[in-house]
N, CA, C, O and the ligand as a Tripos MOL2 file, in Angstrom:
@<TRIPOS>MOLECULE
protein
  293   291    74     0     0
PROTEIN
NO_CHARGES

@<TRIPOS>ATOM
      1 N          54.4000  -40.0970  -11.7930 N.3       1 MET1
      2 CA         55.0490  -40.8360  -10.6990 C.3       1 MET1
      3 C          54.7120  -40.1830   -9.3590 C.2       1 MET1
      4 O          54.7490  -38.9610   -9.2150 O.2       1 MET1
      5 N          54.3910  -41.0120   -8.4080 N.am      2 ILE2
      6 CA         54.0070  -40.5020   -7.0980 C.3       2 ILE2
      7 C          55.1750  -40.7110   -6.1350 C.2       2 ILE2
      8 O          55.5450  -41.8500   -5.8500 O.2       2 ILE2
      9 N          55.7380  -39.6570   -5.6510 N.am      3 ASP3
     10 CA         56.8510  -39.8580   -4.7300 C.3       3 ASP3
     11 C          56.4030  -39.7430   -3.2840 C.2       3 ASP3
     12 O          55.2710  -39.3630   -2.9830 O.2       3 ASP3
     13 N          57.3260  -40.0820   -2.4060 N.am      4 ALA4
     14 CA         56.9880  -40.1700   -0.9850 C.3       4 ALA4
     15 C          56.5450  -38.8240   -0.4210 C.2       4 ALA4
     16 O          55.6640  -38.7580    0.4360 O.2       4 ALA4
     17 N          57.1620  -37.7610   -0.9070 N.am      5 GLU5
     18 CA         56.7990  -36.4360   -0.3990 C.3       5 GLU5
     19 C          55.3630  -36.0820   -0.7630 C.2       5 GLU5
     20 O          54.6100  -35.5380    0.0450 O.2       5 GLU5
     21 N          55.0060  -36.4080   -2.0020 N.am      6 LEU6
     22 CA         53.6420  -36.1400   -2.4610 C.3       6 LEU6
     23 C          52.6440  -36.9790   -1.6620 C.2       6 LEU6
     24 O          51.5780  -36.5110   -1.2600 O.2       6 LEU6
     25 N          53.0310  -38.2290   -1.4530 N.am      7 LEU7
     26 CA         52.1650  -39.1490   -0.7190 C.3       7 LEU7
     27 C          51.8570  -38.6110    0.6770 C.2       7 LEU7
     28 O          50.7490  -38.7770    1.1880 O.2       7 LEU7
     29 N          52.8460  -37.9710    1.2810 N.am      8 LYS8
     30 CA         52.6900  -37.4560    2.6470 C.3       8 LYS8
     31 C          51.6430  -36.3550    2.7390 C.2       8 LYS8
     32 O          50.9490  -36.2300    3.7470 O.2       8 LYS8
     33 N          51.5350  -35.5580    1.6760 N.am      9 ILE9
     34 CA         50.5720  -34.4550    1.7610 C.3       9 ILE9
     35 C          49.2060  -34.8290    1.1950 C.2       9 ILE9
     36 O          48.2460  -34.0670    1.3150 O.2       9 ILE9
     37 N          49.1260  -36.0210    0.5710 N.am     10 MET10
     38 CA         47.8370  -36.4740    0.0650 C.3      10 MET10
     39 C          47.0890  -37.1980    1.1880 C.2      10 MET10
     40 O          47.6970  -37.7230    2.1210 O.2      10 MET10
     41 N          45.7760  -37.2120    1.0800 N.am     11 ALA11
     42 CA         44.9760  -37.9130    2.0820 C.3      11 ALA11
     43 C          43.6990  -38.4160    1.4350 C.2      11 ALA11
     44 O          43.2430  -37.8910    0.4190 O.2      11 ALA11
     45 N          43.1360  -39.4420    2.0450 N.am     12 CYS12
     46 CA         41.8800  -40.0040    1.5700 C.3      12 CYS12
     47 C          40.7710  -38.9600    1.7030 C.2      12 CYS12
     48 O          40.4910  -38.5000    2.8100 O.2      12 CYS12
     49 N          40.1370  -38.5810    0.5930 N.am     13 PRO13
     50 CA         39.1010  -37.5360    0.6570 C.3      13 PRO13
     51 C          37.8810  -37.9580    1.4790 C.2      13 PRO13
     52 O          37.1340  -37.1160    1.9760 O.2      13 PRO13
     53 N          37.6920  -39.2590    1.6140 N.am     14 TRP14
     54 CA         36.5760  -39.7410    2.4380 C.3      14 TRP14
     55 C          36.8980  -39.5170    3.9140 C.2      14 TRP14
     56 O          36.1150  -38.9110    4.6460 O.2      14 TRP14
     57 N          38.0450  -40.0070    4.3350 N.am     15 CYS15
     58 CA         38.3830  -39.9670    5.7670 C.3      15 CYS15
     59 C          38.5710  -38.5570    6.3050 C.2      15 CYS15
     60 O          38.1880  -38.2690    7.4390 O.2      15 CYS15
     61 N          39.1580  -37.6760    5.5000 N.am     16 ILE16
     62 CA         39.4230  -36.3520    6.0560 C.3      16 ILE16
     63 C          38.1390  -35.5410    6.2610 C.2      16 ILE16
     64 O          38.1470  -34.5270    6.9580 O.2      16 ILE16
     65 N          37.0410  -35.9910    5.6530 N.am     17 THR17
     66 CA         35.7850  -35.2730    5.8540 C.3      17 THR17
     67 C          34.8960  -35.9590    6.9000 C.2      17 THR17
     68 O          33.7670  -35.5340    7.1460 O.2      17 THR17
     69 N          35.4260  -37.0250    7.5080 N.am     18 ARG18
     70 CA         34.6660  -37.7620    8.5350 C.3      18 ARG18
     71 C          35.1770  -37.4170    9.9270 C.2      18 ARG18
     72 O          36.3560  -37.1160   10.1150 O.2      18 ARG18
     73 N          34.2790  -37.4670   10.8920 N.am     19 PRO19
     74 CA         34.7220  -37.1520   12.2560 C.3      19 PRO19
     75 C          35.4860  -38.2800   12.9430 C.2      19 PRO19
     76 O          36.1600  -38.0500   13.9470 O.2      19 PRO19
     77 N          35.3850  -39.5050   12.4070 N.am     20 GLU20
     78 CA         36.0070  -40.6430   13.0830 C.3      20 GLU20
     79 C          37.5200  -40.4710   13.1910 C.2      20 GLU20
     80 O          38.1820  -40.0460   12.2460 O.2      20 GLU20
     81 N          38.0440  -40.8090   14.3530 N.am     21 ALA21
     82 CA         39.4910  -40.7630   14.5390 C.3      21 ALA21
     83 C          40.1080  -42.0150   13.9320 C.2      21 ALA21
     84 O          39.5240  -43.0960   14.0080 O.2      21 ALA21
     85 N          41.2780  -41.8750   13.3350 N.am     22 PRO22
     86 CA         41.9560  -43.0370   12.7780 C.3      22 PRO22
     87 C          42.5100  -43.9210   13.8800 C.2      22 PRO22
     88 O          42.6340  -43.4780   15.0220 O.2      22 PRO22
     89 N          42.8500  -45.1790   13.5540 N.am     23 PRO23
     90 CA         43.4720  -46.0540   14.5460 C.3      23 PRO23
     91 C          44.7940  -45.4510   15.0280 C.2      23 PRO23
     92 O          45.3650  -44.5880   14.3610 O.2      23 PRO23
     93 N          45.2700  -45.9000   16.1710 N.am     24 PRO24
     94 CA         46.5450  -45.3820   16.6720 C.3      24 PRO24
     95 C          47.6610  -45.5850   15.6460 C.2      24 PRO24
     96 O          47.6770  -46.5840   14.9270 O.2      24 PRO24
     97 N          48.5680  -44.6570   15.5840 N.am     25 ASN25
     98 CA         49.7420  -44.7270   14.6960 C.3      25 ASN25
     99 C          49.4150  -44.5510   13.2210 C.2      25 ASN25
    100 O          50.2850  -44.7280   12.3690 O.2      25 ASN25
    101 N          48.1840  -44.2080   12.9150 N.am     26 ILE26
    102 CA         47.8420  -43.9320   11.5210 C.3      26 ILE26
    103 C          47.3240  -42.4990   11.4340 C.2      26 ILE26
    104 O          46.4180  -42.1010   12.1660 O.2      26 ILE26
    105 N          47.9120  -41.7510   10.5380 N.am     27 GLU27
    106 CA         47.4340  -40.3880   10.3460 C.3      27 GLU27
    107 C          46.0960  -40.4200    9.6320 C.2      27 GLU27
    108 O          45.8180  -41.3280    8.8480 O.2      27 GLU27
    109 N          45.2830  -39.4360    9.9070 N.am     28 LYS28
    110 CA         43.9440  -39.3930    9.3270 C.3      28 LYS28
    111 C          44.0180  -39.4390    7.8030 C.2      28 LYS28
    112 O          44.6090  -38.5650    7.1690 O.2      28 LYS28
    113 N          43.4050  -40.4740    7.2280 N.am     29 GLY29
    114 CA         43.3520  -40.5850    5.7730 C.3      29 GLY29
    115 C          44.6820  -40.8970    5.1100 C.2      29 GLY29
    116 O          44.8430  -40.6730    3.9100 O.2      29 GLY29
    117 N          45.6410  -41.4140    5.8810 N.am     30 ALA30
    118 CA         46.9690  -41.7010    5.3090 C.3      30 ALA30
    119 C          46.8660  -42.7250    4.1810 C.2      30 ALA30
    120 O          46.1250  -43.7040    4.2690 O.2      30 ALA30
    121 N          47.6290  -42.4720    3.1220 N.am     31 LEU31
    122 CA         47.5840  -43.3420    1.9520 C.3      31 LEU31
    123 C          48.8860  -44.1170    1.8010 C.2      31 LEU31
    124 O          49.9520  -43.6520    2.2040 O.2      31 LEU31
    125 N          48.7830  -45.3110    1.2130 N.am     32 GLU32
    126 CA         49.9820  -46.0830    0.8910 C.3      32 GLU32
    127 C          49.8680  -46.5600   -0.5460 C.2      32 GLU32
    128 O          48.7710  -46.7620   -1.0680 O.2      32 GLU32
    129 N          51.0320  -46.7370   -1.1790 N.am     33 LEU33
    130 CA         51.0550  -47.1830   -2.5690 C.3      33 LEU33
    131 C          50.8280  -48.6810   -2.6440 C.2      33 LEU33
    132 O          51.2850  -49.4300   -1.7800 O.2      33 LEU33
    133 N          50.1230  -49.1180   -3.6760 N.am     34 VAL34
    134 CA         49.8480  -50.5310   -3.8970 C.3      34 VAL34
    135 C          50.3770  -50.9070   -5.2730 C.2      34 VAL34
    136 O          50.2510  -50.1380   -6.2260 O.2      34 VAL34
    137 N          50.9680  -52.0880   -5.3730 N.am     35 GLY35
    138 CA         51.4740  -52.5510   -6.6600 C.3      35 GLY35
    139 C          52.9880  -52.5230   -6.7040 C.2      35 GLY35
    140 O          53.6390  -52.2850   -5.6870 O.2      35 GLY35
    141 N          53.5540  -52.7670   -7.8880 N.am     36 PRO36
    142 CA         55.0120  -52.7830   -8.0240 C.3      36 PRO36
    143 C          55.6200  -51.4440   -7.6150 C.2      36 PRO36
    144 O          55.0690  -50.3870   -7.9210 O.2      36 PRO36
    145 N          56.7550  -51.4940   -6.9240 N.am     37 ALA37
    146 CA         57.3700  -50.2660   -6.4090 C.3      37 ALA37
    147 C          57.6730  -49.2730   -7.5200 C.2      37 ALA37
    148 O          57.5080  -48.0660   -7.3440 O.2      37 ALA37
    149 N          58.1200  -49.7870   -8.6720 N.am     38 GLU38
    150 CA         58.5030  -48.8700   -9.7480 C.3      38 GLU38
    151 C          57.2890  -48.3310  -10.4950 C.2      38 GLU38
    152 O          57.3670  -47.3000  -11.1630 O.2      38 GLU38
    153 N          56.1610  -49.0410  -10.3770 N.am     39 GLN39
    154 CA         54.9570  -48.5530  -11.0310 C.3      39 GLN39
    155 C          53.7150  -48.9310  -10.2340 C.2      39 GLN39
    156 O          52.9870  -49.8540  -10.6010 O.2      39 GLN39
    157 N          53.4820  -48.2190   -9.1510 N.am     40 PRO40
    158 CA         52.3020  -48.5030   -8.3250 C.3      40 PRO40
    159 C          51.0370  -48.2850   -9.1390 C.2      40 PRO40
    160 O          50.9800  -47.3970   -9.9890 O.2      40 PRO40
    161 N          50.0130  -49.1110   -8.8710 N.am     41 ASN41
    162 CA         48.7890  -48.9720   -9.6530 C.3      41 ASN41
    163 C          47.5980  -48.4750   -8.8420 C.2      41 ASN41
    164 O          46.4950  -48.3220   -9.3650 O.2      41 ASN41
    165 N          47.8380  -48.2290   -7.5660 N.am     42 ALA42
    166 CA         46.7390  -47.7200   -6.7490 C.3      42 ALA42
    167 C          47.2700  -47.1200   -5.4510 C.2      42 ALA42
    168 O          48.4030  -47.3720   -5.0410 O.2      42 ALA42
    169 N          46.4270  -46.3290   -4.8270 N.am     43 LEU43
    170 CA         46.6960  -45.8090   -3.4840 C.3      43 LEU43
    171 C          45.6430  -46.4000   -2.5680 C.2      43 LEU43
    172 O          44.4560  -46.3890   -2.8910 O.2      43 LEU43
    173 N          46.0750  -46.9180   -1.4230 N.am     44 ARG44
    174 CA         45.1180  -47.4620   -0.4770 C.3      44 ARG44
    175 C          45.1180  -46.6020    0.7820 C.2      44 ARG44
    176 O          46.1660  -46.2220    1.3050 O.2      44 ARG44
    177 N          43.9050  -46.3090    1.2490 N.am     45 CYS45
    178 CA         43.7730  -45.5610    2.4940 C.3      45 CYS45
    179 C          44.0200  -46.5050    3.6650 C.2      45 CYS45
    180 O          43.3960  -47.5610    3.7710 O.2      45 CYS45
    181 N          44.9320  -46.1110    4.5340 N.am     46 ARG46
    182 CA         45.2560  -46.9750    5.6760 C.3      46 ARG46
    183 C          44.1750  -46.9280    6.7320 C.2      46 ARG46
    184 O          44.1280  -47.7760    7.6230 O.2      46 ARG46
    185 N          43.3000  -45.9320    6.6310 N.am     47 GLN47
    186 CA         42.2440  -45.8130    7.6350 C.3      47 GLN47
    187 C          40.9830  -46.6000    7.2390 C.2      47 GLN47
    188 O          40.4960  -47.4170    8.0210 O.2      47 GLN47
    189 N          40.4570  -46.3600    6.0390 N.am     48 CYS48
    190 CA         39.1920  -46.9950    5.6490 C.3      48 CYS48
    191 C          39.3960  -48.1200    4.6380 C.2      48 CYS48
    192 O          38.4780  -48.9040    4.4000 O.2      48 CYS48
    193 N          40.5840  -48.2120    4.0410 N.am     49 GLY49
    194 CA         40.8750  -49.2910    3.1050 C.3      49 GLY49
    195 C          40.4380  -49.0260    1.6790 C.2      49 GLY49
    196 O          40.6280  -49.8740    0.8070 O.2      49 GLY49
    197 N          39.8550  -47.8620    1.4250 N.am     50 ARG50
    198 CA         39.4560  -47.5500    0.0450 C.3      50 ARG50
    199 C          40.6740  -47.5580   -0.8670 C.2      50 ARG50
    200 O          41.7710  -47.1480   -0.4870 O.2      50 ARG50
    201 N          40.4400  -48.0420   -2.0910 N.am     51 LEU51
    202 CA         41.5050  -48.1430   -3.0730 C.3      51 LEU51
    203 C          41.2520  -47.1220   -4.1750 C.2      51 LEU51
    204 O          40.2120  -47.1370   -4.8330 O.2      51 LEU51
    205 N          42.2290  -46.2320   -4.3630 N.am     52 TYR52
    206 CA         42.1440  -45.2230   -5.4200 C.3      52 TYR52
    207 C          43.0950  -45.6210   -6.5360 C.2      52 TYR52
    208 O          44.3060  -45.7030   -6.3270 O.2      52 TYR52
    209 N          42.5550  -45.8660   -7.7090 N.am     53 LYS53
    210 CA         43.3790  -46.3470   -8.8060 C.3      53 LYS53
    211 C          44.2570  -45.2440   -9.3810 C.2      53 LYS53
    212 O          43.8730  -44.0750   -9.4290 O.2      53 LYS53
    213 N          45.4510  -45.6510   -9.8160 N.am     54 ILE54
    214 CA         46.3470  -44.7240  -10.5030 C.3      54 ILE54
    215 C          46.2870  -45.0630  -11.9880 C.2      54 ILE54
    216 O          46.6530  -46.1630  -12.4010 O.2      54 ILE54
    217 N          45.8250  -44.1100  -12.7780 N.am     55 GLU55
    218 CA         45.7030  -44.3400  -14.2150 C.3      55 GLU55
    219 C          46.6180  -43.3810  -14.9600 C.2      55 GLU55
    220 O          46.5250  -42.1640  -14.8000 O.2      55 GLU55
    221 N          47.4990  -43.9410  -15.7750 N.am     56 ASP56
    222 CA         48.4900  -43.1370  -16.5100 C.3      56 ASP56
    223 C          49.2980  -42.2430  -15.5690 C.2      56 ASP56
    224 O          49.6200  -41.1000  -15.8940 O.2      56 ASP56
    225 N          49.6130  -42.7880  -14.4060 N.am     57 GLY57
    226 CA         50.4420  -42.0550  -13.4540 C.3      57 GLY57
    227 C          49.6910  -41.0310  -12.6320 C.2      57 GLY57
    228 O          50.2880  -40.3350  -11.8100 O.2      57 GLY57
    229 N          48.4030  -40.9310  -12.8390 N.am     58 ILE58
    230 CA         47.6170  -39.9280  -12.1140 C.3      58 ILE58
    231 C          46.5950  -40.6270  -11.2210 C.2      58 ILE58
    232 O          45.7450  -41.3720  -11.7090 O.2      58 ILE58
    233 N          46.6780  -40.3870   -9.9220 N.am     59 PRO59
    234 CA         45.7190  -41.0380   -9.0250 C.3      59 PRO59
    235 C          44.3200  -40.4400   -9.1610 C.2      59 PRO59
    236 O          44.1430  -39.2230   -9.1970 O.2      59 PRO59
    237 N          43.3520  -41.3190   -9.2340 N.am     60 ASN60
    238 CA         41.9610  -40.8860   -9.2720 C.3      60 ASN60
    239 C          41.4580  -40.8380   -7.8310 C.2      60 ASN60
    240 O          41.1730  -41.8680   -7.2210 O.2      60 ASN60
    241 N          41.3550  -39.6240   -7.3050 N.am     61 MET61
    242 CA         41.0130  -39.4720   -5.8910 C.3      61 MET61
    243 C          39.5160  -39.2260   -5.6700 C.2      61 MET61
    244 O          39.1210  -38.7350   -4.6130 O.2      61 MET61
    245 N          38.6950  -39.5600   -6.6480 N.am     62 LEU62
    246 CA         37.2550  -39.3920   -6.4670 C.3      62 LEU62
    247 C          36.7050  -40.5160   -5.5950 C.2      62 LEU62
    248 O          36.9120  -41.6960   -5.8760 O.2      62 LEU62
    249 N          36.0060  -40.1310   -4.5370 N.am     63 VAL63
    250 CA         35.4430  -41.1260   -3.6280 C.3      63 VAL63
    251 C          34.4840  -42.0620   -4.3710 C.2      63 VAL63
    252 O          34.4250  -43.2580   -4.0860 O.2      63 VAL63
    253 N          33.7280  -41.4950   -5.3370 N.am     64 GLU64
    254 CA         32.7470  -42.3050   -6.0910 C.3      64 GLU64
    255 C          33.4280  -43.4210   -6.8770 C.2      64 GLU64
    256 O          32.8440  -44.4810   -7.0980 O.2      64 GLU64
    257 N          34.6740  -43.1730   -7.2990 N.am     65 ASP65
    258 CA         35.3850  -44.1600   -8.1110 C.3      65 ASP65
    259 C          36.2430  -45.0990   -7.2730 C.2      65 ASP65
    260 O          36.7780  -46.0740   -7.8000 O.2      65 ASP65
    261 N          36.3830  -44.8290   -5.9980 N.am     66 ALA66
    262 CA         37.2350  -45.6610   -5.1460 C.3      66 ALA66
    263 C          36.6030  -47.0300   -4.9440 C.2      66 ALA66
    264 O          35.3810  -47.1730   -4.9300 O.2      66 ALA66
    265 N          37.4640  -48.0360   -4.7880 N.am     67 VAL67
    266 CA         36.9960  -49.3960   -4.5550 C.3      67 VAL67
    267 C          37.0250  -49.6700   -3.0630 C.2      67 VAL67
    268 O          38.0560  -49.5220   -2.4070 O.2      67 VAL67
    269 N          35.8830  -50.0700   -2.5410 N.am     68 LEU68
    270 CA         35.8090  -50.3690   -1.1240 C.3      68 LEU68
    271 C          36.4330  -51.7270   -0.8430 C.2      68 LEU68
    272 O          36.3770  -52.6220   -1.6850 O.2      68 LEU68
    273 N          37.0360  -51.8890    0.3510 N.am     69 PRO69
    274 CA         37.6200  -53.1810    0.6910 C.3      69 PRO69
    275 C          36.5530  -54.2720    0.6820 C.2      69 PRO69
    276 O          35.4570  -54.0810    1.2100 O.2      69 PRO69
    277 N          36.8750  -55.4060    0.0870 N.am     70 GLY70
    278 CA         35.9490  -56.5230    0.0720 C.3      70 GLY70
    279 C          34.9740  -56.5150   -1.0630 C.2      70 GLY70
    280 O          34.2610  -57.4970   -1.2730 O.2      70 GLY70
    281 N          34.9200  -55.4030   -1.8240 N.am     71 SER71
    282 CA         34.0020  -55.3670   -2.9560 C.3      71 SER71
    283 C          34.7310  -55.7830   -4.2240 C.2      71 SER71
    284 O          35.9210  -55.5030   -4.3720 O.2      71 SER71
    285 N          34.0380  -56.4450   -5.1360 N.am     72 PRO72
    286 CA         34.6850  -56.8540   -6.3810 C.3      72 PRO72
    287 C          35.0780  -55.6410   -7.2160 C.2      72 PRO72
    288 O          34.2940  -54.6990   -7.3360 O.2      72 PRO72
    289 N          36.2630  -55.6470   -7.7880 N.am     73 SER73
    290 CA         36.6950  -54.5180   -8.5950 C.3      73 SER73
    291 C          36.1960  -54.7280  -10.0110 C.2      73 SER73
    292 O          36.4410  -53.8940  -10.8820 O.2      73 SER73
    293 ZN         39.9890  -43.4070    3.9070 Zn       74 ZN74
@<TRIPOS>BOND
     1     1     2 1
     2     2     3 1
     3     3     4 2
     4     3     5 am
     5     5     6 1
     6     6     7 1
     7     7     8 2
     8     7     9 am
     9     9    10 1
    10    10    11 1
    11    11    12 2
    12    11    13 am
    13    13    14 1
    14    14    15 1
    15    15    16 2
    16    15    17 am
    17    17    18 1
    18    18    19 1
    19    19    20 2
    20    19    21 am
    21    21    22 1
    22    22    23 1
    23    23    24 2
    24    23    25 am
    25    25    26 1
    26    26    27 1
    27    27    28 2
    28    27    29 am
    29    29    30 1
    30    30    31 1
    31    31    32 2
    32    31    33 am
    33    33    34 1
    34    34    35 1
    35    35    36 2
    36    35    37 am
    37    37    38 1
    38    38    39 1
    39    39    40 2
    40    39    41 am
    41    41    42 1
    42    42    43 1
    43    43    44 2
    44    43    45 am
    45    45    46 1
    46    46    47 1
    47    47    48 2
    48    47    49 am
    49    49    50 1
    50    50    51 1
    51    51    52 2
    52    51    53 am
    53    53    54 1
    54    54    55 1
    55    55    56 2
    56    55    57 am
    57    57    58 1
    58    58    59 1
    59    59    60 2
    60    59    61 am
    61    61    62 1
    62    62    63 1
    63    63    64 2
    64    63    65 am
    65    65    66 1
    66    66    67 1
    67    67    68 2
    68    67    69 am
    69    69    70 1
    70    70    71 1
    71    71    72 2
    72    71    73 am
    73    73    74 1
    74    74    75 1
    75    75    76 2
    76    75    77 am
    77    77    78 1
    78    78    79 1
    79    79    80 2
    80    79    81 am
    81    81    82 1
    82    82    83 1
    83    83    84 2
    84    83    85 am
    85    85    86 1
    86    86    87 1
    87    87    88 2
    88    87    89 am
    89    89    90 1
    90    90    91 1
    91    91    92 2
    92    91    93 am
    93    93    94 1
    94    94    95 1
    95    95    96 2
    96    95    97 am
    97    97    98 1
    98    98    99 1
    99    99   100 2
   100    99   101 am
   101   101   102 1
   102   102   103 1
   103   103   104 2
   104   103   105 am
   105   105   106 1
   106   106   107 1
   107   107   108 2
   108   107   109 am
   109   109   110 1
   110   110   111 1
   111   111   112 2
   112   111   113 am
   113   113   114 1
   114   114   115 1
   115   115   116 2
   116   115   117 am
   117   117   118 1
   118   118   119 1
   119   119   120 2
   120   119   121 am
   121   121   122 1
   122   122   123 1
   123   123   124 2
   124   123   125 am
   125   125   126 1
   126   126   127 1
   127   127   128 2
   128   127   129 am
   129   129   130 1
   130   130   131 1
   131   131   132 2
   132   131   133 am
   133   133   134 1
   134   134   135 1
   135   135   136 2
   136   135   137 am
   137   137   138 1
   138   138   139 1
   139   139   140 2
   140   139   141 am
   141   141   142 1
   142   142   143 1
   143   143   144 2
   144   143   145 am
   145   145   146 1
   146   146   147 1
   147   147   148 2
   148   147   149 am
   149   149   150 1
   150   150   151 1
   151   151   152 2
   152   151   153 am
   153   153   154 1
   154   154   155 1
   155   155   156 2
   156   155   157 am
   157   157   158 1
   158   158   159 1
   159   159   160 2
   160   159   161 am
   161   161   162 1
   162   162   163 1
   163   163   164 2
   164   163   165 am
   165   165   166 1
   166   166   167 1
   167   167   168 2
   168   167   169 am
   169   169   170 1
   170   170   171 1
   171   171   172 2
   172   171   173 am
   173   173   174 1
   174   174   175 1
   175   175   176 2
   176   175   177 am
   177   177   178 1
   178   178   179 1
   179   179   180 2
   180   179   181 am
   181   181   182 1
   182   182   183 1
   183   183   184 2
   184   183   185 am
   185   185   186 1
   186   186   187 1
   187   187   188 2
   188   187   189 am
   189   189   190 1
   190   190   191 1
   191   191   192 2
   192   191   193 am
   193   193   194 1
   194   194   195 1
   195   195   196 2
   196   195   197 am
   197   197   198 1
   198   198   199 1
   199   199   200 2
   200   199   201 am
   201   201   202 1
   202   202   203 1
   203   203   204 2
   204   203   205 am
   205   205   206 1
   206   206   207 1
   207   207   208 2
   208   207   209 am
   209   209   210 1
   210   210   211 1
   211   211   212 2
   212   211   213 am
   213   213   214 1
   214   214   215 1
   215   215   216 2
   216   215   217 am
   217   217   218 1
   218   218   219 1
   219   219   220 2
   220   219   221 am
   221   221   222 1
   222   222   223 1
   223   223   224 2
   224   223   225 am
   225   225   226 1
   226   226   227 1
   227   227   228 2
   228   227   229 am
   229   229   230 1
   230   230   231 1
   231   231   232 2
   232   231   233 am
   233   233   234 1
   234   234   235 1
   235   235   236 2
   236   235   237 am
   237   237   238 1
   238   238   239 1
   239   239   240 2
   240   239   241 am
   241   241   242 1
   242   242   243 1
   243   243   244 2
   244   243   245 am
   245   245   246 1
   246   246   247 1
   247   247   248 2
   248   247   249 am
   249   249   250 1
   250   250   251 1
   251   251   252 2
   252   251   253 am
   253   253   254 1
   254   254   255 1
   255   255   256 2
   256   255   257 am
   257   257   258 1
   258   258   259 1
   259   259   260 2
   260   259   261 am
   261   261   262 1
   262   262   263 1
   263   263   264 2
   264   263   265 am
   265   265   266 1
   266   266   267 1
   267   267   268 2
   268   267   269 am
   269   269   270 1
   270   270   271 1
   271   271   272 2
   272   271   273 am
   273   273   274 1
   274   274   275 1
   275   275   276 2
   276   275   277 am
   277   277   278 1
   278   278   279 1
   279   279   280 2
   280   279   281 am
   281   281   282 1
   282   282   283 1
   283   283   284 2
   284   283   285 am
   285   285   286 1
   286   286   287 1
   287   287   288 2
   288   287   289 am
   289   289   290 1
   290   290   291 1
   291   291   292 2
@<TRIPOS>SUBSTRUCTURE
     1 MET1         2 RESIDUE 1 A MET
     2 ILE2         6 RESIDUE 1 A ILE
     3 ASP3        10 RESIDUE 1 A ASP
     4 ALA4        14 RESIDUE 1 A ALA
     5 GLU5        18 RESIDUE 1 A GLU
     6 LEU6        22 RESIDUE 1 A LEU
     7 LEU7        26 RESIDUE 1 A LEU
     8 LYS8        30 RESIDUE 1 A LYS
     9 ILE9        34 RESIDUE 1 A ILE
    10 MET10       38 RESIDUE 1 A MET
    11 ALA11       42 RESIDUE 1 A ALA
    12 CYS12       46 RESIDUE 1 A CYS
    13 PRO13       50 RESIDUE 1 A PRO
    14 TRP14       54 RESIDUE 1 A TRP
    15 CYS15       58 RESIDUE 1 A CYS
    16 ILE16       62 RESIDUE 1 A ILE
    17 THR17       66 RESIDUE 1 A THR
    18 ARG18       70 RESIDUE 1 A ARG
    19 PRO19       74 RESIDUE 1 A PRO
    20 GLU20       78 RESIDUE 1 A GLU
    21 ALA21       82 RESIDUE 1 A ALA
    22 PRO22       86 RESIDUE 1 A PRO
    23 PRO23       90 RESIDUE 1 A PRO
    24 PRO24       94 RESIDUE 1 A PRO
    25 ASN25       98 RESIDUE 1 A ASN
    26 ILE26      102 RESIDUE 1 A ILE
    27 GLU27      106 RESIDUE 1 A GLU
    28 LYS28      110 RESIDUE 1 A LYS
    29 GLY29      114 RESIDUE 1 A GLY
    30 ALA30      118 RESIDUE 1 A ALA
    31 LEU31      122 RESIDUE 1 A LEU
    32 GLU32      126 RESIDUE 1 A GLU
    33 LEU33      130 RESIDUE 1 A LEU
    34 VAL34      134 RESIDUE 1 A VAL
    35 GLY35      138 RESIDUE 1 A GLY
    36 PRO36      142 RESIDUE 1 A PRO
    37 ALA37      146 RESIDUE 1 A ALA
    38 GLU38      150 RESIDUE 1 A GLU
    39 GLN39      154 RESIDUE 1 A GLN
    40 PRO40      158 RESIDUE 1 A PRO
    41 ASN41      162 RESIDUE 1 A ASN
    42 ALA42      166 RESIDUE 1 A ALA
    43 LEU43      170 RESIDUE 1 A LEU
    44 ARG44      174 RESIDUE 1 A ARG
    45 CYS45      178 RESIDUE 1 A CYS
    46 ARG46      182 RESIDUE 1 A ARG
    47 GLN47      186 RESIDUE 1 A GLN
    48 CYS48      190 RESIDUE 1 A CYS
    49 GLY49      194 RESIDUE 1 A GLY
    50 ARG50      198 RESIDUE 1 A ARG
    51 LEU51      202 RESIDUE 1 A LEU
    52 TYR52      206 RESIDUE 1 A TYR
    53 LYS53      210 RESIDUE 1 A LYS
    54 ILE54      214 RESIDUE 1 A ILE
    55 GLU55      218 RESIDUE 1 A GLU
    56 ASP56      222 RESIDUE 1 A ASP
    57 GLY57      226 RESIDUE 1 A GLY
    58 ILE58      230 RESIDUE 1 A ILE
    59 PRO59      234 RESIDUE 1 A PRO
    60 ASN60      238 RESIDUE 1 A ASN
    61 MET61      242 RESIDUE 1 A MET
    62 LEU62      246 RESIDUE 1 A LEU
    63 VAL63      250 RESIDUE 1 A VAL
    64 GLU64      254 RESIDUE 1 A GLU
    65 ASP65      258 RESIDUE 1 A ASP
    66 ALA66      262 RESIDUE 1 A ALA
    67 VAL67      266 RESIDUE 1 A VAL
    68 LEU68      270 RESIDUE 1 A LEU
    69 PRO69      274 RESIDUE 1 A PRO
    70 GLY70      278 RESIDUE 1 A GLY
    71 SER71      282 RESIDUE 1 A SER
    72 PRO72      286 RESIDUE 1 A PRO
    73 SER73      290 RESIDUE 1 A SER
    74 ZN74       293 GROUP 0 **** ****
C-alpha cells in the first residue's frame, strides 16, 4: 500500500535527472496515484505524464517500463 507520506518522498526517476523545470505549482517529478483509491494501480508523474504501474502493491519505478502518455499500454 502506498500512503501519502511515501508518495511525497517518491519522485519520477526520469524528471529528477532532467534539467527541465516543472510547471508552476508542481514539484519536480511529483507523482500522483491512479486508479481506485483503495487500490491504486499506477503512479503518474505530474510533470512528464509517465505512468508507473503498481504490481502486487509495489510500484515499478523503472523508466524503461514506464508508459508514456499517449502510447498504447
Ligand atoms: Zn516525470
